N, C-alpha and C positions, 0 to 999 in steps of 0.2 A: 504494499499500500504506499502510495506516495505522500509525502508530508505536504501540508497546505502552504501556499506562498503567502507573503505578507498581505497582499490585497484580499485574498480569500479569507484570512483571519479577520481582517477589518470588516469585510462584508458580513461575515457571521455575527460579529458583535452588533453591527448596525441593525441587522434583522431582529435582533432581540429587544431593541428599544421599544417599550410599549407605546401604543397609541395614546396620545395626550401627554407625553413626556418628551423631554430632550436630553441629549448628552453632549458634552463638550468634546472637541477634537482630542484633547489630552486624555479625557476619561476613556474614549474609544481606543486611543493608542495603548493605554495601560492595560485595558481589558483584552486587547488583541495580543499583548505579550511584551510591549516595550513602550514605557512612558515617553520615550524620546521620538516616537513616531508621529507626533501631532501633525506635522507638515505632511507626512506621507499619507495620513488619514485624509487630508485635504486633496492631495493628488488622486488618491483612490476614488473618492466621492466624485471628483470632477469627471472621471471617466467610467462612472458606474454603468455596468453593462445591463442592468435590470432595474430601472427606476421604479417600476411597479412593485417589485419584490424586495428592493433594498431601499428603505425609506431614508435616503440621505438628507432629506429636508429636516429631519429630527436632529441634526448635528449642528450645533452653534459654537461660537468661540467662548473662551473662558469667562467672558463678561456677559454672556447670553445673547450677544449680537448675532443677527442674521448675516448671511454671506451676501455681499454685494456682487459676488461672482458666482452665485448659485447657477450651476450648469444647465438646469432644466427650466429656465424661464425667469431667472433673475430674482432679486430680493422680493419683489412683490409676489411672485408665484410661491416662494417659500413661505411667506407670511400667510398667504391664503390657505395653503395646505395645513399649516400649524393651526390656524384659527378654525378650520373645518373640524379639527380634532379637539377643540375646546381650549387650546393654548391661547392665552391672552398675549398679544404682542403690542408693546407700546414703544413708539419711536424706533422701530426695527430692532427691538430688544425684548427678550424673554426674562422673566424673574426666575433665576435659577433656584432660589430658595423655595419656590412654589412648584416649578415644573421639571426640575432636573430628576432624571432617572437615578434611583438610589441603589444601584448595583456598584459594588466596589471590589477592587482586587485585594486580596489578603496575602 
């Protein structure tokens, strides 16, 4: 059996983010196996091969900001997708204390 590549690990984590929650790039990186992969998470999400199955719009920066470079329709599309799940977006920012997914690496 072959081992998963970095992007596959990232996509597996992003698939786990529950509806109505967000995760940060750094959080996804840590859960995928390396807390230094935050930038790599951004690259992986930008080339997401399955936007319907891999909800990359649920990933925000460490301050809760939406991505200006959201690959699948821009910041407004990311905002609409999150709001459709009940996530409040104010000034292109999500309150992490309220909406961040509470899965952590131990």
